[in-house]
C-alpha positions, 0 to 999 in steps of 0.5 A: 098778595099773602093772605092776612092770617099768614104767620110770616106777617105776624109781629110780636110786640111787648106790651108796654107799660109804666112803672108808678111809683108813689112814696109818703114819708110823713107829710111829704109824697113824691110821685115818679112814672117810669117807662114806657118799659116791656112788661118783663123789665116793669115787673123786675123794676117793681120787684127791685123798688119793693125788695122782692123776689117777684111781683105777683102776676096782676098789675098792683098796687103793691105796697112796702115799707121805706124808712119813715113811710111807705112805697106803692108801686103799680103797673099802668098800661 
């Protein structure tokens, strides 16, 4: 049997995260959870929802303006 630190036994798995979106327009509040997604896809989705080219390295929350309100996006591990 090979030793446990044998690199052939290593399994590379992307971290799975959820994208949490909260949108508030006046008194109306909407929440949405998307995922689990691999971290790369989750960050791409967050950037798209915020109208940005990329998201910072942290997990948020990040805020952006939407017509009549605000949108908050964060990654949840």
